[in-house]
N, C-alpha and C positions, 0 to 999 in steps of 0.2 A: 103585807110583810112577806119578804122573800129572803132566804139565805141559802148558802150552798157551801160545800166543802169537798175537797178531793177524796176519793175513796182510797183507803189504805189496802183494801183486799182485792179490788177489781181494777187492773191496770187501765188507765185512761178514762175511768168513769168519774162522774161527779154526782155527789149526793145533794139533794136540795129539798126544801120544803117551803110551802106557801100557805097562808091561812089568815085568819082574822076576819074582820067585817067584809062580807062579800066573797070570802074564799078565793076561788080562782077567777072571779068575774073581772071584767075590765081589761083593756089593753089587747094587744095582738101577739100571737106566737109566730115567730119568723123562722123560715127554713135555716137549718144549720148542719144537715147531714147526719144528725144523731137520731137514735131511737131511745124511748124512755119506758121503763117499767114503773108503773105508778100505783100508789096506794091512796085511794080516795074514799074517805068516810067508811072504811071497812071493806072496800072492794079493790081488786087488783085489775088494772087495765094496762094496755100497751098503746103507746103513741108511736106511729110510724114516722118515717122520714117525710118531709113536706116539700112540695114544689111551689107553695104559695102561702101567704099568711093565713092564720086561723084565729078566730076569736078565742081569747083565753078562757072565756066562760062557756065554751061549747060542751065541756064536760061538767055537769052540775056537781057541786060539792062545797063543803066549807073548809075542810082541812085536806091538804095535798102533801104527799111525800113522794119523792121519786129518786130513781137512779138513772142518770143520763149516760147512755153507753156510747162509746166512741164509734165513729163511722165504720160500718162493716163488721162490728163485733156482735151485734144483737141476734142476727139470724141463727148462729150456732147455739146460743143460749135458749132461744125460743123454739127452735125446731121448725121454723117456717121461713121461706125466702122473703127478703125485705119487700119485694115488689107487691106482695099480697097485702101489705099494710100501708102502702104509700098513701099519704094524705088521709089516713084513717086513725081513729081512736076506738079501740075495741076492748071489750071485757076479755080478760084472760081465759074465761070459761068458754069463749068461742074458739080458742086455739087448743086448749088442753081439756081433759075431762072435767066437767063441771064440779064434781065432788072434790077432785084434787085442787082445783082452783080455789074453792071455798076453804079447804083445809089450810092451804098456804096463806090465804088472806087472813085467816084467824091467827096463824103463827106470827105473821108480820105485825099484826095489830097488837099482839101480846107484848111486843117490845115497848119499853118506855118511849123510845123514839122509833117510829116505823121505818125511818131511813136505815137504821141498823138491821132491821129484819130484811129489808130489800137488798141490802149489801150482802147479807149472809146467803140469801136465796140466789142472788146473781153469782156469788163466788162459787157456790156448790155446782150450779149449772155450768159455769165456765170450766171447773175442774173436770166435770164429767164429759164435756165437749172436747177436751184436749187442747193442745197448743193452738193459738190463733193462726190463721192463714198468713204467712209472711208476704205473699203476693198482695193480698188485700191491704196490708199495712203499708207496703211500698207504694201502691197506687195512691193511697190517701196522701202520703208524704210528698210524692212528686206533684200531685195535683195542687196540694196546698202551697207548694213552692212556685206554682204558676207554669209548670211544664205543659206543653201541648199534648193532646191525647195520643197522637201518632208517636211522639217521643216516649210517652209513658208505656204504650203497648210494646214498643221495641225494647225498652229497658227491662220489662218483666218477661219478655219472651213470648208474648201473645199477639196474635193478629188483632186488629181493631174490632172485628166482629165478635171474636171470642171474648175479648176484654169487655165488650158491651154486655154480652150475655152474663158473664160472671158478675159484672157490676149490678145488673138488675137484681140478682140474687143477694148480693152483699149490701148494696146501698139503697135499693128500691128504684133506681133510675140509672141511666148511663153515665159514663165518666165525664162527659161534657157538662151535664147538668150538675154533677157533684162539684166539678171544677168551678162552675159559675157560682154555686152556693158558697163554697169556701172562700172564693175571692170576694164575694159580697160581704161575708162576715168580717173579713179582714178590713175592708173599706169602712164598714160601720164602726169598727173598733177604732180605726184611725180618726174618723170624723168625730167620734165621741171624745177623743183625746184633745180636740181643739185644732187639729191640722186643717189648713185651708183645703177646700174641695178640689182645686186643681192639683194640689200636691198629693191629696188622697188618690186621685185618679192615676197619677203617675206611679206612686208607690205601690198601689195594688195591682198594677198591670193593665189598666184600661187604656184604650186608644186616646181618649180625651175625657174632659169633664162631662160632655154630653153623653158619651157612652156609659159612663158611671151612672149618670142620672137615669138613663133608660133601664139599666139593669136593676137598680134599687127599686124603681117603680114596678118593674115586672115581677121581681121576686119577693119584695117586701110590701108592695102595695102602698108605698108612701114616698116622700121625698127626703133627701138628706137633711134639709133644714127642719122639716117636721120631726124627723127621727131624733136629731140631736136636741131639739127643743124639749121633747118628751122623755128622753132617756134619763134625765136627772130624777124624774118622779117615778120612772119605771123601775129603777134599781138596776144593779148589775147582775141580774139573774142569769140563768143558763139559757140554753137555747131550747130547751125542751119544754118547759111547761108549754117550750118547743119542745124541746127536746124534744117537747112533746106536749102532753096535756097540761102540764101544770105551769110552772114558771121557772125556767132555768137561766144561766148567765155565763160569765167568762172565767172559768176557773182552771180547767186543765187543758193541756195542749192536746191530749188524746181525745177527749170528748169535745172540746171546743176551746182551744186556746184563743180563738178570735171571736168567741161568742159574747157579744155585749150583754145578752140577756138569756133567759131560759128558752127550751126546745119547744122548742125553739126558743127564741128569746121573746121577752115580752116588752112591748113598747106602748106608750099611751098615745103615740102619734097616730 
């Protein structure tokens, strides 16, 4: 079982939960550019951005709740650069004092729905961190629109090397990788809608259908046909169970307007 809803308190974030028989087992979590803060059976964890698919069951647990944070927004809340968490799922106690992490896990668990506790925690951290970096948001928007990295760098007034360094801190990897991930997410969403693959390739900005197939295989570890065949049973979760550790889907434009499933997204393909 997976379900999600947009956060009313944290701009661009998506709240999700997964559970039932097997908890978070089964399926794969696909890259989506997001990071997730998770509550898993009374523990708080963080799922970093991904460069490859991850087994949804790599974090053991029966009940998962999460808040999937829009690309580039999590580092300010967590106090660590995104590249430190790339392709990792770690206990919050590894990033913050263990006593504080346990206290916060207890507070989140005290809510009838742990998602509400995660939302409150994230909102407080966001308020303390101050306004989000407008450059980061513009980079995401331009890459999502398919602009080339050189054009993005020029538009935000940064050299490509400096943009790359800032992207490592904000997204966990460089702008080219983020652009590839966002383009793939859009392609998967289009394919899931029933669009023909050749049309998907053109609409998402790939050179041709073969290029699309190579990118999906490289980033998602599957084929479009296998993905679309399994997406019906996987649900439209976020990108975070992608997002991250649990199971995320396609709810918000900020966190993942083009995320067919959780955080990452989850697919049975």
